[in-house]
N, C-alpha and C positions, 0 to 999 in steps of 0.2 A: 568536312575532311576526312578523319578518322569515320566517321558512320559511312559514308557515301562508299568508301573504299571498304567496310566491313560487308555492305549490302551488296556490292558490285560482287566481291568474292563470293558470297555466296551462293548469290542468282548464279553467276558463272558455273559454278560446282553443281548445283542443283540442273542445273540444262545439259552439263555434260555428263552429269549421269543418269538424265534420263533418256539423254541421245544416246546414251551405252546401254542401258536396260533395256529401250526399246525397239530400238532400232539399227543395234548392231551386233554381231550373231556374234556368238552364241544370245538369241533373246530371251531375257527378262532375268540374266545375272548381270553383276556387274562387274563380272571376268572379263578383262580387256586379252583380247587375243591377239589385236593386229597390234605393230605400232602406230601405224598410221591413225590409228584411233586413241594412242597415247598421244601423237602427235598434235591431234584435234582437238583434246583436252587439254593441251599445256597453250593451245594457241584460244582457246576462250577465255584461260586463265590472265593470259596475253592484253586481249581485247579489253576484259575486264578492267583491269589496271590502268590500262589507258585512258578508257569512258571514264573509270571514276577520278581520275587524275584534272582528266579535262573540264568533267562538269563540275570541280571545286577550284577551279581556275574560273571559271565561265561565274559562278556564286561570288566569288571575290572581289572580280572584277564589279558583277555590277552592281555590290556591297560599294566600292571607292565610289563609282559611277554616280551612285545614289548620294551619297555621302558631298560631293565635286557639287552638285546640281544645289543641293541644300547650301552650301556655302554661296554657291552663286545668287543662291536667292537672298540669301544676308546679306552679300555684300550689294545687290543691285537697292535691298532695302533699305540700307546705311546710308547710298549716297543718295535717294530719293529723301530719305528724311533731313540729309545733313543741307542739302537744296533746299529742302521748304525752314529748315529753320534756319540758314545764313540770310535768306527773304526775309519772314519772319523782324530779326535784327535789325537787318539794314530800315526798314520802316521807322522805328523810335528815336535808331541812330540820325536817318535826315531829319527826322521834326525835331530834334536834340540841335542840329546842328544849325539848323533853320531858325531855330526861335533864339537860339545865340545870339548869331547874325544880326537878327532886328536886334534884339535888345544892345547892341554894339557898335547900334548904327542911330537906334532911338530909344534911349535907357528911360525913355517914358510910355514905352509901347504898353498897356495896358492886355493884359491874359497871356505876354508870350511868357512871363515868368511861370506861370500855371502852365501853359501848355510843355514849357521846358521840364517841370518839375515831375507831372503825370508821366508825360513820356519816358520820362528817368526811371519812375518807378516802376513801367511796364517793361523798361528794360530790364530791371534788376530781378524782377520777378521770371521772364524769360532765363536769364540766366543763371538764376536759383533752380530755377525747376529743370533746366538742362544739366545741370551736372547733380542735382539731385537721379534724375533718370540714368547718367553715368554711374554714380557711385552704384546703385539699385541693381543695373545690368551687368557692372564688375564684381558683385556680388560684396564689395568692400564694407556698407552697409545694407540690412538687413530691411522688407521693407515693411512700416508700418503703420499702423490704424491709428490718428489721431483724429483726434475731437476739433472741431476749428468753429471760430462765431462764426455765424454766416452774416453779421452785422456788420462785421469787419471786413467779411469776404466780401460782400455787394458794394461795400461802399469804396473799394479799394477798386471794385471793374467799373463804378461811376465815375470816381476822381481819372481814370485811363480815359474817359471819353471827355471830347470836345465840349467846350463849352454849352453848346448850342445844342448839344445832343443829350446834357443832362437836364435840361429842362422840361423837356418828354417825360422824361421817366417819372413813374407813381412807387413807389416802395411802401410795401406793408407786409410787415414779418410779424 
């Protein structure tokens, strides 16, 4: 804003004075002998004001465009994240629903309760993580470094796996 205007006015004054000093008779003086020369100097000032104002507007429009582009990128990321989360949450919900339907038709089905329990725990972890991310993003709760027990973490991951996959895993902590 102001610094562009000041630079433009300074440049126009310096240009007008140089024009008058070197090119306008009487040369090598700052005396303005003709009103045409005075009009030329005033036109240079007016051009400097207009150019400064236009450059300020262009800079502010460029900053606005950059901010809008950043907003669009954030919105696209947010949509992709929500789509991914929606897909990830549907998987355990479908598994839970299927397990419950199996139990309703055949209460003695072995492993159905374990599958439902594991998918419910997986879903609970996902929702908890999602809520924590939302709180951190909203600055409602600052991010903290917590010490976690790897034994519990690994056990939770293994419990979330289907029984057949659990048998192939060897854990050494």
